[in-house]
C-alpha positions as CSV (number, residue, x, y, z in Angstrom):
1,X,104.6,80.4,103.1
2,X,105.2,84.5,102.6
3,X,102.8,87.2,103.8
4,X,101.5,89.0,101.7
5,X,101.2,93.0,101.5
6,X,99.2,95.3,98.7
7,X,100.9,98.6,99.0
8,X,98.8,101.5,97.8
9,X,100.7,105.0,97.8
10,X,100.5,107.8,95.2
11,X,103.8,108.7,96.2
12,X,105.9,107.1,93.4
13,X,106.7,110.4,91.9
14,X,110.3,111.3,91.0
15,X,110.5,114.2,93.6
16,X,112.7,115.1,96.3
17,X,109.8,115.8,99.1
18,X,110.4,113.8,102.5
19,X,106.8,112.4,101.9
20,X,108.3,111.0,98.2
21,X,111.6,110.0,99.5
22,X,110.1,108.0,102.9
23,X,107.8,106.2,100.4
24,X,110.5,105.3,98.1
25,X,112.7,104.4,100.4
26,X,109.7,102.0,102.2
27,X,108.6,100.6,99.3
28,X,112.1,99.3,97.9
29,X,113.2,98.2,101.5
30,X,109.4,95.7,101.6
31,X,110.7,94.6,98.1
32,X,113.9,93.4,99.0
33,X,112.4,91.3,101.7
34,X,112.5,87.6,101.1
35,X,110.2,86.5,103.8
36,X,107.4,88.6,102.4
37,X,105.4,89.1,99.0
38,X,104.8,92.4,98.2
39,X,102.4,94.2,95.6
40,X,102.2,98.0,95.0
41,X,99.5,100.0,93.1
42,X,101.2,102.6,92.8
43,X,100.6,106.4,91.4
44,X,102.9,108.7,90.0
45,X,101.0,111.5,87.6
46,X,99.6,114.7,88.4
47,X,96.6,115.6,90.9
48,X,94.3,115.8,88.2
49,X,94.8,111.9,87.5
50,X,94.2,111.0,91.6
51,X,90.6,110.1,91.0
52,X,91.2,107.8,88.8
53,X,93.6,106.4,90.7
54,X,91.5,105.6,93.6
55,X,89.3,104.0,91.1
56,X,91.9,101.5,90.4
57,X,93.3,101.2,93.8
58,X,90.2,100.3,95.5
59,X,89.9,97.6,92.8
60,X,93.1,96.4,94.2
61,X,92.0,95.9,97.2
62,X,88.7,94.2,95.9
63,X,90.7,91.8,94.4
64,X,93.9,91.4,96.6
65,X,94.3,88.0,97.7
66,X,96.4,88.6,100.4
67,X,96.3,89.7,104.3
68,X,97.4,92.9,104.7
69,X,96.5,96.1,102.9
70,X,98.6,99.4,103.6
71,X,97.5,103.2,102.6
72,X,100.5,105.0,102.1
73,X,99.3,108.5,103.0
74,X,95.9,109.7,104.4
75,X,94.9,111.4,101.3
76,X,94.2,107.2,100.1
77,X,92.3,107.0,103.5
78,X,88.3,107.0,102.0
79,X,90.0,103.6,101.1
80,X,90.2,102.3,104.8
81,X,86.2,102.2,105.6
82,X,85.6,100.3,102.1
83,X,88.1,98.1,102.4
84,X,86.5,97.4,106.4
85,X,83.1,97.3,104.4
86,X,83.9,94.7,101.5
87,X,86.8,93.2,102.6
88,X,86.1,92.7,106.5
89,X,89.0,89.8,106.9
90,X,92.2,92.2,105.3
91,X,93.7,93.8,107.9
92,X,94.1,97.3,107.6
93,X,97.0,99.8,108.1
94,X,98.2,103.6,107.0
95,X,100.7,106.0,107.2
96,X,100.4,109.4,108.1
97,X,102.9,112.3,107.4
98,X,102.5,116.2,108.8
99,X,101.1,118.3,106.6
100,X,98.8,116.1,105.1
101,X,96.9,115.9,108.2
102,X,96.8,119.9,108.7
103,X,95.7,120.4,105.9
104,X,92.7,123.2,106.4
105,X,90.0,123.0,104.5
106,X,86.4,122.1,106.8
107,X,85.3,119.0,104.1
108,X,88.7,117.0,104.4
109,X,89.3,117.5,108.0
110,X,85.8,115.9,108.2
111,X,86.7,113.1,105.9
112,X,89.7,112.2,108.0
113,X,87.9,112.0,110.9
114,X,85.5,109.5,109.4
115,X,88.0,107.7,107.4
116,X,91.0,107.1,110.1
117,X,89.5,105.4,112.7
118,X,89.2,102.5,110.1
119,X,92.3,101.7,110.1
120,X,93.9,99.0,112.3
121,X,97.1,100.1,112.5
122,X,98.2,103.9,111.9
123,X,101.9,104.5,111.6
124,X,103.0,108.5,112.5
125,X,106.4,109.7,111.4
126,X,107.0,111.3,114.6
127,X,105.7,112.3,118.2
128,X,103.4,115.1,116.9
129,X,102.3,113.5,113.9
130,X,101.0,110.7,116.3
131,X,99.3,113.6,118.6
132,X,97.9,115.2,115.3
133,X,96.7,112.0,114.0
134,X,94.6,111.1,117.3
135,X,93.1,114.2,117.5
136,X,91.6,113.6,113.9
137,X,90.0,110.0,114.9
138,X,92.9,107.6,114.5
139,X,92.8,105.1,117.9
140,X,95.8,105.9,120.6
141,X,96.1,102.0,121.0
142,X,96.2,101.9,117.1
143,X,99.1,104.6,116.7
144,X,103.1,103.2,116.3
145,X,105.7,106.0,116.2
146,X,108.0,105.1,113.3
147,X,110.2,107.9,111.7
148,X,111.4,108.4,108.7
149,X,114.4,106.0,107.3
150,X,117.6,107.3,105.7
151,X,119.1,105.4,102.8
152,X,121.1,106.0,99.9
153,X,124.1,108.0,101.0
154,X,127.3,107.0,100.1
155,X,129.2,104.5,103.1
156,X,131.7,106.8,105.5
157,X,134.9,105.5,103.4
158,X,133.3,107.8,100.8
159,X,132.9,110.7,102.5
160,X,135.1,113.5,102.5
161,X,137.5,113.6,105.7
162,X,136.0,116.6,108.2
163,X,138.8,118.9,109.8
164,X,137.9,120.1,112.7
165,X,135.8,123.4,114.0
166,X,137.6,126.6,112.4
167,X,136.0,128.6,115.2
168,X,137.7,131.8,113.8
169,X,135.4,130.9,110.2
170,X,132.6,128.5,111.6
171,X,130.7,127.4,108.0
172,X,126.6,127.1,108.5
173,X,124.3,125.4,106.2
174,X,120.6,125.7,105.6
175,X,118.7,123.2,102.9
176,X,115.9,122.2,102.3
177,X,112.4,123.7,100.6
178,X,112.6,126.9,101.1
179,X,108.8,127.6,103.0
180,X,107.8,129.3,105.8
181,X,107.7,127.0,108.4
182,X,111.5,126.6,107.5
183,X,112.2,129.6,109.1
184,X,115.2,130.9,107.1
185,X,114.0,134.1,107.2
186,X,113.5,134.4,110.6
187,X,117.4,133.2,110.9
188,X,118.7,136.1,108.6
189,X,116.6,138.6,110.7
190,X,117.2,137.2,114.3
191,X,119.9,135.4,114.6
192,X,122.7,135.1,112.7
193,X,123.5,139.0,113.3
194,X,124.1,137.8,116.6
195,X,126.0,135.4,115.1
196,X,128.4,137.5,113.1
197,X,128.5,139.4,116.5
198,X,130.5,136.6,118.5
199,X,131.7,135.3,115.0
200,X,132.7,138.2,112.3
201,X,134.3,135.8,109.9
202,X,131.2,133.0,110.2
203,X,129.9,132.2,106.7
204,X,126.3,130.9,105.9
205,X,125.1,128.8,102.7
206,X,121.7,128.6,102.0
207,X,120.7,126.2,99.3
208,X,117.1,125.1,97.8
209,X,114.3,126.2,96.8
210,X,110.8,127.7,97.3
211,X,108.3,130.5,97.9
212,X,110.5,132.2,100.3
213,X,113.2,132.7,98.1
214,X,112.1,136.5,97.7
215,X,112.1,137.3,100.7
216,X,115.4,135.2,101.7
217,X,117.3,137.5,99.1
218,X,116.0,140.7,101.0
219,X,117.1,139.1,104.1
220,X,120.5,138.2,102.9
221,X,121.1,141.5,101.2
222,X,121.5,143.4,104.9
223,X,125.0,141.2,104.9
224,X,128.0,140.9,102.7
225,X,128.7,138.7,100.4
226,X,131.4,137.2,102.2
227,X,129.0,136.1,104.7
228,X,126.3,134.6,103.2
229,X,126.0,132.4,99.6
230,X,122.8,131.7,98.0
231,X,123.3,128.1,96.2
232,X,120.0,127.4,95.0
233,X,118.9,123.8,94.2
234,X,121.4,121.1,94.3
235,X,122.1,118.0,92.7
236,X,122.4,115.0,95.0
237,X,126.4,115.0,94.3
238,X,126.3,118.6,95.5
239,X,124.6,118.2,98.6
240,X,126.5,115.5,100.0
241,X,129.7,117.9,98.9
242,X,127.9,120.7,101.1
243,X,127.1,118.8,104.2
244,X,130.5,117.3,104.2
245,X,131.9,120.7,103.8
246,X,130.2,122.8,106.4
247,X,130.7,122.5,110.2
248,X,126.6,122.8,111.3
249,X,123.5,122.2,109.3
250,X,120.6,124.9,111.0
251,X,117.0,123.8,111.0
252,X,115.6,126.7,112.4
253,X,111.8,125.9,112.0
254,X,109.0,127.9,113.2
255,X,105.5,127.8,114.3
256,X,103.1,128.5,111.4
257,X,99.2,128.2,111.4
258,X,97.7,124.9,109.3
259,X,101.3,123.5,108.7
260,X,104.2,121.8,110.7
261,X,107.1,119.8,110.3
262,X,106.4,116.5,110.1
263,X,109.5,115.3,110.7
264,X,113.1,116.7,109.2
265,X,114.3,113.9,107.0
266,X,116.9,116.9,106.1
267,X,118.2,116.2,109.7
268,X,118.9,112.7,108.9
269,X,121.0,113.5,105.8
270,X,123.2,115.7,107.5
271,X,124.1,113.4,110.6
272,X,124.5,110.8,108.0
273,X,126.7,112.8,106.4
274,X,128.8,113.0,110.1
275,X,127.6,116.6,110.3
276,X,126.1,117.9,113.5
277,X,122.9,119.4,113.8
278,X,121.4,122.5,115.5
279,X,117.4,123.0,115.4
280,X,114.5,123.9,116.8
281,X,113.1,122.3,119.3
282,X,109.6,122.0,117.3
283,X,107.0,119.3,116.0
284,X,108.7,116.2,114.5
285,X,111.9,117.7,114.2
286,X,112.3,116.5,118.0
287,X,112.5,113.0,117.0
288,X,115.2,113.8,113.8
289,X,117.9,115.1,116.4
290,X,119.4,112.8,118.9
291,X,120.7,115.5,121.5
292,X,124.4,115.3,122.2
293,X,124.8,112.5,119.5
294,X,123.7,114.1,116.3
295,X,123.1,117.3,117.5
296,X,121.5,120.2,119.8
297,X,118.0,121.6,120.2
298,X,117.0,125.1,120.7
299,X,113.9,126.8,122.1
300,X,111.7,127.8,119.1
301,X,111.3,131.4,117.8
302,X,114.4,132.5,120.6
303,X,117.2,134.1,119.3
304,X,119.3,133.7,122.0
305,X,118.8,130.3,122.5
306,X,119.6,129.6,119.3
307,X,123.2,131.4,119.3
308,X,123.5,129.2,122.7
309,X,123.2,126.0,120.5
310,X,124.9,127.0,117.9
311,X,128.1,128.1,120.5
312,X,127.5,124.9,122.3
313,X,127.5,123.1,118.9
314,X,130.4,124.5,118.1
315,X,132.6,124.1,121.1
316,X,131.7,120.2,121.4
317,X,133.9,117.8,120.4
318,X,132.3,115.9,117.5
319,X,133.3,112.6,116.2
320,X,131.8,112.4,112.6
321,X,131.8,108.8,112.4
322,X,129.8,108.6,115.5
323,X,127.5,111.1,114.5
324,X,126.9,108.6,111.5
325,X,126.8,105.7,114.0
326,X,124.0,107.1,115.7
327,X,121.8,108.1,112.9
328,X,122.5,104.7,111.0
329,X,121.5,102.9,114.2
330,X,118.2,104.6,114.4
331,X,117.2,105.6,111.3
332,X,119.1,103.3,108.7
333,X,116.2,101.4,106.4
334,X,116.0,98.0,107.6
335,X,115.8,99.0,110.7
336,X,112.4,101.3,109.9
337,X,111.1,98.0,107.6
338,X,111.5,95.7,110.7
339,X,109.9,97.8,112.5
340,X,106.9,97.9,110.1
341,X,107.1,94.4,110.0
342,X,106.7,93.8,113.8
343,X,104.5,96.6,114.6
344,X,102.5,97.2,112.0
345,X,101.8,93.5,110.2
346,X,103.1,91.8,112.8
347,X,104.9,89.4,110.9
């Protein structure tokens, strides 16, 4: 008899945030498994209607005839004590991310501290996220770290052939939602001038959108157009082309109060394309890069350390196929779901 799982999530919107991509990949992979029966109560609407979804989710829990109920993120954590009270025989679990744990309002933090202890299993997407969950009442014994999965990128033979790095004209890429913690402005102000001293013909492409874009454009104005390009948002095929056309993907995150980088899924997207990563060794990013296999770290908010890591990466002998293989070995969707089935649902 197949094990029955109820998956409750508010993150089925057609968006490209890390939480949505994680949820969508987990959902699709669980749905494809023949050894489980998956039922989903999902929400893809606007937050204004979220309280109606919560009521629907509660009744789904109340009438579910199965063994496991998994909650997709901590905004829905108030379901946990209700499941414990009204359905005490069902196993309860929840996935916790970064920003949803760090959200600042006092009443919200108190809700988390009350609700998280009711989870039989708490899945954290990184070691940093696990620590934040423990600080908010999740039992250390109940926490298991399962990183973000990577899927949906083309097979190796469809990727562009990457040539050896041209050290006289290295090409760098920063991609993602441009918010303060991503560190793009810091990199432009503190690190890129050092890079240009060593590599005057270096080119940096910045892709994505967000509230920091005006500050990014202001900082980029200090450099010539030959050195910096602002690309804006990219379609999926354009993103893959950029990953394949550049020499290093940069993730220069900085610490920001009441915010955190829960994982850093764009590091996986770069690695699955065969592109080495240089990233700040900060928060959840520490679990998204395999040092010496998919890239190198630098000390956060340290320009000299960042430059050293960039030089090390430029002069390292990279094999794009091996970068991709290391990424798939550790972060494939199949492996991540296997961890859910064995460590969370204990199937």
